Chimera marker file (.cmm) of the C-alpha trace (Angstrom):
<marker_set name="trace">
<marker id="1" x="25.605" y="-19.109" z="10.294" r="1" g="1" b="0" radius="0.5"/>
<marker id="2" x="25.579" y="-19.298" z="6.300" r="1" g="1" b="0" radius="0.5"/>
<marker id="3" x="23.947" y="-22.163" z="4.313" r="1" g="1" b="0" radius="0.5"/>
<marker id="4" x="25.826" y="-23.547" z="1.460" r="1" g="1" b="0" radius="0.5"/>
<marker id="5" x="25.064" y="-26.961" z="1.816" r="1" g="1" b="0" radius="0.5"/>
<marker id="6" x="22.188" y="-29.456" z="2.211" r="1" g="1" b="0" radius="0.5"/>
<marker id="7" x="22.502" y="-32.943" z="1.722" r="1" g="1" b="0" radius="0.5"/>
<marker id="8" x="19.176" y="-35.078" z="1.040" r="1" g="1" b="0" radius="0.5"/>
<marker id="9" x="20.118" y="-39.112" z="2.006" r="1" g="1" b="0" radius="0.5"/>
<marker id="10" x="17.676" y="-41.837" z="1.409" r="1" g="1" b="0" radius="0.5"/>
<marker id="11" x="16.314" y="-42.860" z="4.754" r="1" g="1" b="0" radius="0.5"/>
<marker id="12" x="16.855" y="-46.477" z="5.505" r="1" g="1" b="0" radius="0.5"/>
<marker id="13" x="19.683" y="-46.917" z="3.071" r="1" g="1" b="0" radius="0.5"/>
<marker id="14" x="21.164" y="-50.182" z="2.192" r="1" g="1" b="0" radius="0.5"/>
<marker id="15" x="22.681" y="-48.451" z="-0.848" r="1" g="1" b="0" radius="0.5"/>
<marker id="16" x="23.803" y="-45.234" z="0.392" r="1" g="1" b="0" radius="0.5"/>
<marker id="17" x="22.109" y="-42.806" z="-2.154" r="1" g="1" b="0" radius="0.5"/>
<marker id="18" x="22.111" y="-39.453" z="-1.223" r="1" g="1" b="0" radius="0.5"/>
<marker id="19" x="23.263" y="-35.713" z="-2.997" r="1" g="1" b="0" radius="0.5"/>
<marker id="20" x="24.766" y="-33.165" z="-2.161" r="1" g="1" b="0" radius="0.5"/>
<marker id="21" x="23.031" y="-29.679" z="-2.965" r="1" g="1" b="0" radius="0.5"/>
<marker id="22" x="25.333" y="-26.617" z="-3.479" r="1" g="1" b="0" radius="0.5"/>
<marker id="23" x="25.501" y="-23.287" z="-4.458" r="1" g="1" b="0" radius="0.5"/>
<marker id="24" x="21.347" y="-22.654" z="-2.667" r="1" g="1" b="0" radius="0.5"/>
<marker id="25" x="20.071" y="-19.408" z="-3.936" r="1" g="1" b="0" radius="0.5"/>
<marker id="26" x="16.900" y="-19.760" z="-1.477" r="1" g="1" b="0" radius="0.5"/>
<marker id="27" x="14.931" y="-22.185" z="0.837" r="1" g="1" b="0" radius="0.5"/>
<marker id="28" x="11.533" y="-21.665" z="1.236" r="1" g="1" b="0" radius="0.5"/>
<marker id="29" x="11.083" y="-23.353" z="4.206" r="1" g="1" b="0" radius="0.5"/>
<marker id="30" x="7.052" y="-22.375" z="4.746" r="1" g="1" b="0" radius="0.5"/>
<marker id="31" x="4.909" y="-22.366" z="7.536" r="1" g="1" b="0" radius="0.5"/>
<marker id="32" x="2.165" y="-25.488" z="8.227" r="1" g="1" b="0" radius="0.5"/>
<marker id="33" x="-0.413" y="-25.565" z="5.878" r="1" g="1" b="0" radius="0.5"/>
<marker id="34" x="-4.289" y="-26.967" z="7.151" r="1" g="1" b="0" radius="0.5"/>
<marker id="35" x="-6.098" y="-27.326" z="4.286" r="1" g="1" b="0" radius="0.5"/>
<marker id="36" x="-9.815" y="-27.932" z="4.311" r="1" g="1" b="0" radius="0.5"/>
<marker id="37" x="-12.207" y="-28.508" z="1.717" r="1" g="1" b="0" radius="0.5"/>
<marker id="38" x="-15.294" y="-26.852" z="1.813" r="1" g="1" b="0" radius="0.5"/>
<marker id="39" x="-18.886" y="-26.938" z="1.014" r="1" g="1" b="0" radius="0.5"/>
<marker id="40" x="-22.082" y="-24.676" z="0.521" r="1" g="1" b="0" radius="0.5"/>
<marker id="41" x="-25.511" y="-24.800" z="-0.895" r="1" g="1" b="0" radius="0.5"/>
<marker id="42" x="-25.541" y="-23.148" z="-4.351" r="1" g="1" b="0" radius="0.5"/>
<marker id="43" x="-26.658" y="-18.836" z="-3.805" r="1" g="1" b="0" radius="0.5"/>
<marker id="44" x="-24.900" y="-19.295" z="-0.120" r="1" g="1" b="0" radius="0.5"/>
<marker id="45" x="-21.828" y="-16.351" z="-0.346" r="1" g="1" b="0" radius="0.5"/>
<marker id="46" x="-18.446" y="-17.171" z="1.528" r="1" g="1" b="0" radius="0.5"/>
<marker id="47" x="-19.329" y="-16.466" z="5.007" r="1" g="1" b="0" radius="0.5"/>
<marker id="48" x="-21.552" y="-19.897" z="5.223" r="1" g="1" b="0" radius="0.5"/>
<marker id="49" x="-19.449" y="-22.478" z="3.351" r="1" g="1" b="0" radius="0.5"/>
<marker id="50" x="-18.668" y="-25.451" z="5.771" r="1" g="1" b="0" radius="0.5"/>
<marker id="51" x="-14.776" y="-26.362" z="6.354" r="1" g="1" b="0" radius="0.5"/>
<marker id="52" x="-14.279" y="-29.760" z="6.793" r="1" g="1" b="0" radius="0.5"/>
<marker id="53" x="-10.658" y="-31.095" z="7.442" r="1" g="1" b="0" radius="0.5"/>
<marker id="54" x="-9.790" y="-34.328" z="5.926" r="1" g="1" b="0" radius="0.5"/>
<marker id="55" x="-5.993" y="-34.590" z="6.317" r="1" g="1" b="0" radius="0.5"/>
<marker id="56" x="-3.583" y="-32.839" z="9.465" r="1" g="1" b="0" radius="0.5"/>
<marker id="57" x="-1.219" y="-30.487" z="8.749" r="1" g="1" b="0" radius="0.5"/>
<marker id="58" x="1.244" y="-30.313" z="5.935" r="1" g="1" b="0" radius="0.5"/>
<marker id="59" x="4.359" y="-28.511" z="5.396" r="1" g="1" b="0" radius="0.5"/>
<marker id="60" x="6.564" y="-27.594" z="2.054" r="1" g="1" b="0" radius="0.5"/>
<marker id="61" x="10.174" y="-26.823" z="1.678" r="1" g="1" b="0" radius="0.5"/>
<marker id="62" x="11.194" y="-25.571" z="-1.421" r="1" g="1" b="0" radius="0.5"/>
<marker id="63" x="14.930" y="-25.540" z="-2.767" r="1" g="1" b="0" radius="0.5"/>
<marker id="64" x="16.024" y="-23.244" z="-5.326" r="1" g="1" b="0" radius="0.5"/>
<marker id="65" x="20.016" y="-24.083" z="-6.103" r="1" g="1" b="0" radius="0.5"/>
<marker id="66" x="21.994" y="-24.272" z="-9.030" r="1" g="1" b="0" radius="0.5"/>
<marker id="67" x="23.117" y="-27.600" z="-10.254" r="1" g="1" b="0" radius="0.5"/>
<marker id="68" x="26.730" y="-26.693" z="-11.280" r="1" g="1" b="0" radius="0.5"/>
<marker id="69" x="30.505" y="-28.702" z="-12.089" r="1" g="1" b="0" radius="0.5"/>
<marker id="70" x="32.884" y="-28.059" z="-9.415" r="1" g="1" b="0" radius="0.5"/>
<marker id="71" x="31.947" y="-28.007" z="-5.744" r="1" g="1" b="0" radius="0.5"/>
<marker id="72" x="31.229" y="-24.885" z="-4.294" r="1" g="1" b="0" radius="0.5"/>
<marker id="73" x="34.195" y="-22.914" z="-3.952" r="1" g="1" b="0" radius="0.5"/>
<marker id="74" x="37.085" y="-24.383" z="-6.585" r="1" g="1" b="0" radius="0.5"/>
<marker id="75" x="36.445" y="-25.629" z="-9.837" r="1" g="1" b="0" radius="0.5"/>
<marker id="76" x="38.106" y="-29.280" z="-8.043" r="1" g="1" b="0" radius="0.5"/>
<marker id="77" x="35.204" y="-31.853" z="-9.480" r="1" g="1" b="0" radius="0.5"/>
<marker id="78" x="32.844" y="-33.545" z="-6.447" r="1" g="1" b="0" radius="0.5"/>
<marker id="79" x="30.727" y="-36.650" z="-6.908" r="1" g="1" b="0" radius="0.5"/>
<marker id="80" x="27.811" y="-34.892" z="-5.871" r="1" g="1" b="0" radius="0.5"/>
<marker id="81" x="25.741" y="-38.277" z="-4.858" r="1" g="1" b="0" radius="0.5"/>
<marker id="82" x="28.499" y="-39.776" z="-2.723" r="1" g="1" b="0" radius="0.5"/>
<marker id="83" x="28.258" y="-42.533" z="-5.575" r="1" g="1" b="0" radius="0.5"/>
<marker id="84" x="30.767" y="-44.448" z="-4.876" r="1" g="1" b="0" radius="0.5"/>
<marker id="85" x="29.736" y="-46.105" z="-2.810" r="1" g="1" b="0" radius="0.5"/>
<marker id="86" x="26.269" y="-46.220" z="-3.718" r="1" g="1" b="0" radius="0.5"/>
<marker id="87" x="24.585" y="-48.617" z="-5.732" r="1" g="1" b="0" radius="0.5"/>
<marker id="88" x="24.352" y="-46.008" z="-8.868" r="1" g="1" b="0" radius="0.5"/>
<marker id="89" x="27.338" y="-47.369" z="-10.487" r="1" g="1" b="0" radius="0.5"/>
<marker id="90" x="29.303" y="-44.329" z="-11.752" r="1" g="1" b="0" radius="0.5"/>
<marker id="91" x="30.094" y="-40.940" z="-10.429" r="1" g="1" b="0" radius="0.5"/>
<marker id="92" x="27.585" y="-37.973" z="-10.027" r="1" g="1" b="0" radius="0.5"/>
<marker id="93" x="29.753" y="-34.790" z="-11.236" r="1" g="1" b="0" radius="0.5"/>
<marker id="94" x="28.864" y="-33.078" z="-14.547" r="1" g="1" b="0" radius="0.5"/>
<marker id="95" x="25.570" y="-31.416" z="-14.628" r="1" g="1" b="0" radius="0.5"/>
<marker id="96" x="23.543" y="-34.077" z="-17.210" r="1" g="1" b="0" radius="0.5"/>
<marker id="97" x="24.713" y="-36.034" z="-14.637" r="1" g="1" b="0" radius="0.5"/>
<marker id="98" x="23.066" y="-34.854" z="-11.887" r="1" g="1" b="0" radius="0.5"/>
<marker id="99" x="19.883" y="-34.005" z="-13.726" r="1" g="1" b="0" radius="0.5"/>
<marker id="100" x="19.579" y="-37.739" z="-14.521" r="1" g="1" b="0" radius="0.5"/>
<marker id="101" x="20.555" y="-38.774" z="-10.668" r="1" g="1" b="0" radius="0.5"/>
<marker id="102" x="18.112" y="-36.649" z="-9.859" r="1" g="1" b="0" radius="0.5"/>
<marker id="103" x="14.934" y="-37.199" z="-11.878" r="1" g="1" b="0" radius="0.5"/>
<marker id="104" x="16.170" y="-41.008" z="-11.999" r="1" g="1" b="0" radius="0.5"/>
<marker id="105" x="17.022" y="-42.267" z="-8.541" r="1" g="1" b="0" radius="0.5"/>
<marker id="106" x="16.143" y="-39.211" z="-6.429" r="1" g="1" b="0" radius="0.5"/>
<marker id="107" x="12.784" y="-38.893" z="-8.016" r="1" g="1" b="0" radius="0.5"/>
<marker id="108" x="12.180" y="-42.865" z="-8.186" r="1" g="1" b="0" radius="0.5"/>
<marker id="109" x="8.548" y="-43.568" z="-9.250" r="1" g="1" b="0" radius="0.5"/>
<marker id="110" x="7.992" y="-45.656" z="-6.072" r="1" g="1" b="0" radius="0.5"/>
<marker id="111" x="6.156" y="-43.276" z="-3.612" r="1" g="1" b="0" radius="0.5"/>
<marker id="112" x="7.709" y="-45.666" z="-0.310" r="1" g="1" b="0" radius="0.5"/>
<marker id="113" x="10.679" y="-43.639" z="-0.780" r="1" g="1" b="0" radius="0.5"/>
<marker id="114" x="12.057" y="-42.098" z="2.189" r="1" g="1" b="0" radius="0.5"/>
<marker id="115" x="14.168" y="-39.367" z="2.175" r="1" g="1" b="0" radius="0.5"/>
<marker id="116" x="16.355" y="-36.853" z="4.678" r="1" g="1" b="0" radius="0.5"/>
<marker id="117" x="17.014" y="-33.456" z="4.779" r="1" g="1" b="0" radius="0.5"/>
<marker id="118" x="20.325" y="-32.451" z="6.729" r="1" g="1" b="0" radius="0.5"/>
<marker id="119" x="22.401" y="-29.181" z="7.111" r="1" g="1" b="0" radius="0.5"/>
<marker id="120" x="22.057" y="-25.908" z="7.641" r="1" g="1" b="0" radius="0.5"/>
<marker id="121" x="19.227" y="-26.251" z="10.433" r="1" g="1" b="0" radius="0.5"/>
<marker id="122" x="18.122" y="-28.546" z="9.532" r="1" g="1" b="0" radius="0.5"/>
<marker id="123" x="20.244" y="-31.165" z="11.740" r="1" g="1" b="0" radius="0.5"/>
<marker id="124" x="24.047" y="-32.252" z="11.079" r="1" g="1" b="0" radius="0.5"/>
<marker id="125" x="25.118" y="-32.343" z="7.676" r="1" g="1" b="0" radius="0.5"/>
<marker id="126" x="27.300" y="-35.497" z="8.578" r="1" g="1" b="0" radius="0.5"/>
<marker id="127" x="24.674" y="-36.700" z="10.677" r="1" g="1" b="0" radius="0.5"/>
<marker id="128" x="21.101" y="-38.484" z="8.710" r="1" g="1" b="0" radius="0.5"/>
<marker id="129" x="19.841" y="-39.449" z="11.846" r="1" g="1" b="0" radius="0.5"/>
<marker id="130" x="19.847" y="-35.205" z="13.638" r="1" g="1" b="0" radius="0.5"/>
<marker id="131" x="17.662" y="-34.188" z="10.237" r="1" g="1" b="0" radius="0.5"/>
<marker id="132" x="14.520" y="-34.093" z="8.746" r="1" g="1" b="0" radius="0.5"/>
<marker id="133" x="12.040" y="-36.971" z="6.919" r="1" g="1" b="0" radius="0.5"/>
<marker id="134" x="10.786" y="-35.599" z="4.148" r="1" g="1" b="0" radius="0.5"/>
<marker id="135" x="9.512" y="-36.752" z="1.097" r="1" g="1" b="0" radius="0.5"/>
<marker id="136" x="10.899" y="-35.976" z="-2.319" r="1" g="1" b="0" radius="0.5"/>
<marker id="137" x="7.632" y="-34.320" z="-4.159" r="1" g="1" b="0" radius="0.5"/>
<marker id="138" x="8.828" y="-32.491" z="-7.321" r="1" g="1" b="0" radius="0.5"/>
<marker id="139" x="12.447" y="-31.650" z="-9.276" r="1" g="1" b="0" radius="0.5"/>
<marker id="140" x="12.520" y="-29.020" z="-11.954" r="1" g="1" b="0" radius="0.5"/>
<marker id="141" x="15.372" y="-26.915" z="-14.216" r="1" g="1" b="0" radius="0.5"/>
<marker id="142" x="16.019" y="-25.528" z="-17.697" r="1" g="1" b="0" radius="0.5"/>
<marker id="143" x="16.414" y="-27.383" z="-20.162" r="1" g="1" b="0" radius="0.5"/>
<marker id="144" x="18.461" y="-24.548" z="-21.963" r="1" g="1" b="0" radius="0.5"/>
<marker id="145" x="20.222" y="-21.942" z="-19.917" r="1" g="1" b="0" radius="0.5"/>
<marker id="146" x="21.671" y="-18.909" z="-21.608" r="1" g="1" b="0" radius="0.5"/>
<marker id="147" x="23.021" y="-17.508" z="-18.137" r="1" g="1" b="0" radius="0.5"/>
<marker id="148" x="25.986" y="-20.301" z="-17.976" r="1" g="1" b="0" radius="0.5"/>
<marker id="149" x="27.200" y="-22.870" z="-19.741" r="1" g="1" b="0" radius="0.5"/>
<marker id="150" x="28.877" y="-24.124" z="-16.057" r="1" g="1" b="0" radius="0.5"/>
<marker id="151" x="25.244" y="-23.997" z="-13.890" r="1" g="1" b="0" radius="0.5"/>
<marker id="152" x="21.681" y="-24.564" z="-13.860" r="1" g="1" b="0" radius="0.5"/>
<marker id="153" x="18.784" y="-23.512" z="-12.221" r="1" g="1" b="0" radius="0.5"/>
<marker id="154" x="17.046" y="-25.695" z="-10.500" r="1" g="1" b="0" radius="0.5"/>
<marker id="155" x="14.202" y="-26.411" z="-7.960" r="1" g="1" b="0" radius="0.5"/>
<marker id="156" x="13.502" y="-28.956" z="-5.429" r="1" g="1" b="0" radius="0.5"/>
<marker id="157" x="10.171" y="-29.275" z="-3.494" r="1" g="1" b="0" radius="0.5"/>
<marker id="158" x="9.900" y="-31.655" z="-0.323" r="1" g="1" b="0" radius="0.5"/>
<marker id="159" x="7.413" y="-31.718" z="2.039" r="1" g="1" b="0" radius="0.5"/>
<marker id="160" x="8.053" y="-32.737" z="5.153" r="1" g="1" b="0" radius="0.5"/>
<marker id="161" x="7.073" y="-36.230" z="6.563" r="1" g="1" b="0" radius="0.5"/>
<marker id="162" x="7.491" y="-39.752" z="5.352" r="1" g="1" b="0" radius="0.5"/>
<marker id="163" x="5.589" y="-42.188" z="3.365" r="1" g="1" b="0" radius="0.5"/>
<marker id="164" x="4.070" y="-45.069" z="4.532" r="1" g="1" b="0" radius="0.5"/>
<link id1="1" id2="2" r="1" g="1" b="0" radius="0.2"/>
<link id1="2" id2="3" r="1" g="1" b="0" radius="0.2"/>
<link id1="3" id2="4" r="1" g="1" b="0" radius="0.2"/>
<link id1="4" id2="5" r="1" g="1" b="0" radius="0.2"/>
<link id1="5" id2="6" r="1" g="1" b="0" radius="0.2"/>
<link id1="6" id2="7" r="1" g="1" b="0" radius="0.2"/>
<link id1="7" id2="8" r="1" g="1" b="0" radius="0.2"/>
<link id1="8" id2="9" r="1" g="1" b="0" radius="0.2"/>
<link id1="9" id2="10" r="1" g="1" b="0" radius="0.2"/>
<link id1="10" id2="11" r="1" g="1" b="0" radius="0.2"/>
<link id1="11" id2="12" r="1" g="1" b="0" radius="0.2"/>
<link id1="12" id2="13" r="1" g="1" b="0" radius="0.2"/>
<link id1="13" id2="14" r="1" g="1" b="0" radius="0.2"/>
<link id1="14" id2="15" r="1" g="1" b="0" radius="0.2"/>
<link id1="15" id2="16" r="1" g="1" b="0" radius="0.2"/>
<link id1="16" id2="17" r="1" g="1" b="0" radius="0.2"/>
<link id1="17" id2="18" r="1" g="1" b="0" radius="0.2"/>
<link id1="18" id2="19" r="1" g="1" b="0" radius="0.2"/>
<link id1="19" id2="20" r="1" g="1" b="0" radius="0.2"/>
<link id1="20" id2="21" r="1" g="1" b="0" radius="0.2"/>
<link id1="21" id2="22" r="1" g="1" b="0" radius="0.2"/>
<link id1="22" id2="23" r="1" g="1" b="0" radius="0.2"/>
<link id1="23" id2="24" r="1" g="1" b="0" radius="0.2"/>
<link id1="24" id2="25" r="1" g="1" b="0" radius="0.2"/>
<link id1="25" id2="26" r="1" g="1" b="0" radius="0.2"/>
<link id1="26" id2="27" r="1" g="1" b="0" radius="0.2"/>
<link id1="27" id2="28" r="1" g="1" b="0" radius="0.2"/>
<link id1="28" id2="29" r="1" g="1" b="0" radius="0.2"/>
<link id1="29" id2="30" r="1" g="1" b="0" radius="0.2"/>
<link id1="30" id2="31" r="1" g="1" b="0" radius="0.2"/>
<link id1="31" id2="32" r="1" g="1" b="0" radius="0.2"/>
<link id1="32" id2="33" r="1" g="1" b="0" radius="0.2"/>
<link id1="33" id2="34" r="1" g="1" b="0" radius="0.2"/>
<link id1="34" id2="35" r="1" g="1" b="0" radius="0.2"/>
<link id1="35" id2="36" r="1" g="1" b="0" radius="0.2"/>
<link id1="36" id2="37" r="1" g="1" b="0" radius="0.2"/>
<link id1="37" id2="38" r="1" g="1" b="0" radius="0.2"/>
<link id1="38" id2="39" r="1" g="1" b="0" radius="0.2"/>
<link id1="39" id2="40" r="1" g="1" b="0" radius="0.2"/>
<link id1="40" id2="41" r="1" g="1" b="0" radius="0.2"/>
<link id1="41" id2="42" r="1" g="1" b="0" radius="0.2"/>
<link id1="42" id2="43" r="1" g="1" b="0" radius="0.2"/>
<link id1="43" id2="44" r="1" g="1" b="0" radius="0.2"/>
<link id1="44" id2="45" r="1" g="1" b="0" radius="0.2"/>
<link id1="45" id2="46" r="1" g="1" b="0" radius="0.2"/>
<link id1="46" id2="47" r="1" g="1" b="0" radius="0.2"/>
<link id1="47" id2="48" r="1" g="1" b="0" radius="0.2"/>
<link id1="48" id2="49" r="1" g="1" b="0" radius="0.2"/>
<link id1="49" id2="50" r="1" g="1" b="0" radius="0.2"/>
<link id1="50" id2="51" r="1" g="1" b="0" radius="0.2"/>
<link id1="51" id2="52" r="1" g="1" b="0" radius="0.2"/>
<link id1="52" id2="53" r="1" g="1" b="0" radius="0.2"/>
<link id1="53" id2="54" r="1" g="1" b="0" radius="0.2"/>
<link id1="54" id2="55" r="1" g="1" b="0" radius="0.2"/>
<link id1="55" id2="56" r="1" g="1" b="0" radius="0.2"/>
<link id1="56" id2="57" r="1" g="1" b="0" radius="0.2"/>
<link id1="57" id2="58" r="1" g="1" b="0" radius="0.2"/>
<link id1="58" id2="59" r="1" g="1" b="0" radius="0.2"/>
<link id1="59" id2="60" r="1" g="1" b="0" radius="0.2"/>
<link id1="60" id2="61" r="1" g="1" b="0" radius="0.2"/>
<link id1="61" id2="62" r="1" g="1" b="0" radius="0.2"/>
<link id1="62" id2="63" r="1" g="1" b="0" radius="0.2"/>
<link id1="63" id2="64" r="1" g="1" b="0" radius="0.2"/>
<link id1="64" id2="65" r="1" g="1" b="0" radius="0.2"/>
<link id1="65" id2="66" r="1" g="1" b="0" radius="0.2"/>
<link id1="66" id2="67" r="1" g="1" b="0" radius="0.2"/>
<link id1="67" id2="68" r="1" g="1" b="0" radius="0.2"/>
<link id1="68" id2="69" r="1" g="1" b="0" radius="0.2"/>
<link id1="69" id2="70" r="1" g="1" b="0" radius="0.2"/>
<link id1="70" id2="71" r="1" g="1" b="0" radius="0.2"/>
<link id1="71" id2="72" r="1" g="1" b="0" radius="0.2"/>
<link id1="72" id2="73" r="1" g="1" b="0" radius="0.2"/>
<link id1="73" id2="74" r="1" g="1" b="0" radius="0.2"/>
<link id1="74" id2="75" r="1" g="1" b="0" radius="0.2"/>
<link id1="75" id2="76" r="1" g="1" b="0" radius="0.2"/>
<link id1="76" id2="77" r="1" g="1" b="0" radius="0.2"/>
<link id1="77" id2="78" r="1" g="1" b="0" radius="0.2"/>
<link id1="78" id2="79" r="1" g="1" b="0" radius="0.2"/>
<link id1="79" id2="80" r="1" g="1" b="0" radius="0.2"/>
<link id1="80" id2="81" r="1" g="1" b="0" radius="0.2"/>
<link id1="81" id2="82" r="1" g="1" b="0" radius="0.2"/>
<link id1="82" id2="83" r="1" g="1" b="0" radius="0.2"/>
<link id1="83" id2="84" r="1" g="1" b="0" radius="0.2"/>
<link id1="84" id2="85" r="1" g="1" b="0" radius="0.2"/>
<link id1="85" id2="86" r="1" g="1" b="0" radius="0.2"/>
<link id1="86" id2="87" r="1" g="1" b="0" radius="0.2"/>
<link id1="87" id2="88" r="1" g="1" b="0" radius="0.2"/>
<link id1="88" id2="89" r="1" g="1" b="0" radius="0.2"/>
<link id1="89" id2="90" r="1" g="1" b="0" radius="0.2"/>
<link id1="90" id2="91" r="1" g="1" b="0" radius="0.2"/>
<link id1="91" id2="92" r="1" g="1" b="0" radius="0.2"/>
<link id1="92" id2="93" r="1" g="1" b="0" radius="0.2"/>
<link id1="93" id2="94" r="1" g="1" b="0" radius="0.2"/>
<link id1="94" id2="95" r="1" g="1" b="0" radius="0.2"/>
<link id1="95" id2="96" r="1" g="1" b="0" radius="0.2"/>
<link id1="96" id2="97" r="1" g="1" b="0" radius="0.2"/>
<link id1="97" id2="98" r="1" g="1" b="0" radius="0.2"/>
<link id1="98" id2="99" r="1" g="1" b="0" radius="0.2"/>
<link id1="99" id2="100" r="1" g="1" b="0" radius="0.2"/>
<link id1="100" id2="101" r="1" g="1" b="0" radius="0.2"/>
<link id1="101" id2="102" r="1" g="1" b="0" radius="0.2"/>
<link id1="102" id2="103" r="1" g="1" b="0" radius="0.2"/>
<link id1="103" id2="104" r="1" g="1" b="0" radius="0.2"/>
<link id1="104" id2="105" r="1" g="1" b="0" radius="0.2"/>
<link id1="105" id2="106" r="1" g="1" b="0" radius="0.2"/>
<link id1="106" id2="107" r="1" g="1" b="0" radius="0.2"/>
<link id1="107" id2="108" r="1" g="1" b="0" radius="0.2"/>
<link id1="108" id2="109" r="1" g="1" b="0" radius="0.2"/>
<link id1="109" id2="110" r="1" g="1" b="0" radius="0.2"/>
<link id1="110" id2="111" r="1" g="1" b="0" radius="0.2"/>
<link id1="111" id2="112" r="1" g="1" b="0" radius="0.2"/>
<link id1="112" id2="113" r="1" g="1" b="0" radius="0.2"/>
<link id1="113" id2="114" r="1" g="1" b="0" radius="0.2"/>
<link id1="114" id2="115" r="1" g="1" b="0" radius="0.2"/>
<link id1="115" id2="116" r="1" g="1" b="0" radius="0.2"/>
<link id1="116" id2="117" r="1" g="1" b="0" radius="0.2"/>
<link id1="117" id2="118" r="1" g="1" b="0" radius="0.2"/>
<link id1="118" id2="119" r="1" g="1" b="0" radius="0.2"/>
<link id1="119" id2="120" r="1" g="1" b="0" radius="0.2"/>
<link id1="120" id2="121" r="1" g="1" b="0" radius="0.2"/>
<link id1="121" id2="122" r="1" g="1" b="0" radius="0.2"/>
<link id1="122" id2="123" r="1" g="1" b="0" radius="0.2"/>
<link id1="123" id2="124" r="1" g="1" b="0" radius="0.2"/>
<link id1="124" id2="125" r="1" g="1" b="0" radius="0.2"/>
<link id1="125" id2="126" r="1" g="1" b="0" radius="0.2"/>
<link id1="126" id2="127" r="1" g="1" b="0" radius="0.2"/>
<link id1="127" id2="128" r="1" g="1" b="0" radius="0.2"/>
<link id1="128" id2="129" r="1" g="1" b="0" radius="0.2"/>
<link id1="129" id2="130" r="1" g="1" b="0" radius="0.2"/>
<link id1="130" id2="131" r="1" g="1" b="0" radius="0.2"/>
<link id1="131" id2="132" r="1" g="1" b="0" radius="0.2"/>
<link id1="132" id2="133" r="1" g="1" b="0" radius="0.2"/>
<link id1="133" id2="134" r="1" g="1" b="0" radius="0.2"/>
<link id1="134" id2="135" r="1" g="1" b="0" radius="0.2"/>
<link id1="135" id2="136" r="1" g="1" b="0" radius="0.2"/>
<link id1="136" id2="137" r="1" g="1" b="0" radius="0.2"/>
<link id1="137" id2="138" r="1" g="1" b="0" radius="0.2"/>
<link id1="138" id2="139" r="1" g="1" b="0" radius="0.2"/>
<link id1="139" id2="140" r="1" g="1" b="0" radius="0.2"/>
<link id1="140" id2="141" r="1" g="1" b="0" radius="0.2"/>
<link id1="141" id2="142" r="1" g="1" b="0" radius="0.2"/>
<link id1="142" id2="143" r="1" g="1" b="0" radius="0.2"/>
<link id1="143" id2="144" r="1" g="1" b="0" radius="0.2"/>
<link id1="144" id2="145" r="1" g="1" b="0" radius="0.2"/>
<link id1="145" id2="146" r="1" g="1" b="0" radius="0.2"/>
<link id1="146" id2="147" r="1" g="1" b="0" radius="0.2"/>
<link id1="147" id2="148" r="1" g="1" b="0" radius="0.2"/>
<link id1="148" id2="149" r="1" g="1" b="0" radius="0.2"/>
<link id1="149" id2="150" r="1" g="1" b="0" radius="0.2"/>
<link id1="150" id2="151" r="1" g="1" b="0" radius="0.2"/>
<link id1="151" id2="152" r="1" g="1" b="0" radius="0.2"/>
<link id1="152" id2="153" r="1" g="1" b="0" radius="0.2"/>
<link id1="153" id2="154" r="1" g="1" b="0" radius="0.2"/>
<link id1="154" id2="155" r="1" g="1" b="0" radius="0.2"/>
<link id1="155" id2="156" r="1" g="1" b="0" radius="0.2"/>
<link id1="156" id2="157" r="1" g="1" b="0" radius="0.2"/>
<link id1="157" id2="158" r="1" g="1" b="0" radius="0.2"/>
<link id1="158" id2="159" r="1" g="1" b="0" radius="0.2"/>
<link id1="159" id2="160" r="1" g="1" b="0" radius="0.2"/>
<link id1="160" id2="161" r="1" g="1" b="0" radius="0.2"/>
<link id1="161" id2="162" r="1" g="1" b="0" radius="0.2"/>
<link id1="162" id2="163" r="1" g="1" b="0" radius="0.2"/>
<link id1="163" id2="164" r="1" g="1" b="0" radius="0.2"/>
</marker_set>
């Protein structure tokens, strides 16, 4: 099965906010990390460090994709946010509209927003209850792209888990 689309859905959502990620380049689904803080008396070697766990395991997912006009297989325009039924107020089709939507709606400064990632091995694309709960950590894209006026490379970083 090829991974062609993933979907982020606000969970729980009364506003039906979502974003369809297509033209995926890579998905880095790294293994869990177990961060530790270290201390050692001055002058001691690294072998004498004392490791202290101050948090549980952490897992990051990084999605590299292309923000583009049209859908995956044709030039037909597609509302990437299904915003006709959301509280966003307008369709999310063009590159600039998608960047604005991701930057100002999905990457809301409030930490309490919880998203569900679906599609591929992350659960049934059309059923958020089967997805993976994620926290939206970071979004970046180029301001200028000399490769194509029809798309921009972008990256979304997610942390597995729910915010409280």
